[in-house]
N, C-alpha and C positions, 0 to 999 in steps of 0.2 A: 429315080436315076441318080440324084445327088448323093443319097445314102450309100448306094453301091460304090460310087466313086470315092467317097470318103473312106469306106472300109478298105478299098483297094489301095489307096494312098498310104494308109496306116500300115497295112500288111506289107507293102513294098518297103516302107521305111524301116520296119522292124527286121525284115529279112536282110537288108543291106546296111544296117547300122554301122558295122565296122568300116565299110567303104565311106560312108558319109563322115564319120569321125576322122578318118585318115585324110580325107579331102579338106575338111575344116582345119586340121592341124597344118597341112601343107600351105593353105592360104595364110594362116597366121604367121608361120615361119617366113613365108615369102615377104609379107608386109614388114616383118621385123628386120629382115636383111636389107630391104630397100630403104627403110627409114634410117637404119644405122649407117648405111653408106652415104646417104645425103647429109646426115649430121657430121660425119667424119670429113666429108669434102668441105662443108661450110667452115668447120673448125680450122682445117689446114689453110684454107684460103684467107680466113680472117686473122688467125694468129701468126702465120708465117713463122712457124717454130724453127725452121732451118736457119733463119737469119739471127735468131736470138732476141728478136723484138716481140713485144706483145701489144696488140692494139685492141681496144675495146670497141663496143658499138657506139658509145657516146663519149665525149670528152669528160674528164673528171672535173666536177664543179667544186668550188670552195664549200666548206662546211657551213658557214653562217654568213650573214649579210655583212658583218664587220670585217670579216676576213676578205670578203669579196671587194669591199671598198679599199682596203689596204693594198690588195694586189693591183687594183686599177690605178691607185695613186702612184705606186712604184713604177708602173709602165709608162 
């Protein structure tokens, strides 16, 4: 019984190969569109490019420990 089912599945896949390829392509393109829209929304929300200001995810840290001490002393 299992052998007949395996042959039938393979035959069905071979007959409808263009359909399966088109369906896979549509799924991949849909995922690409959703991911690109989410990234675009995050960038616009984070950067606020309309105001001319740029914000990063983390504050900029001094390069070395000496420089950090100097900035703390001047504050």
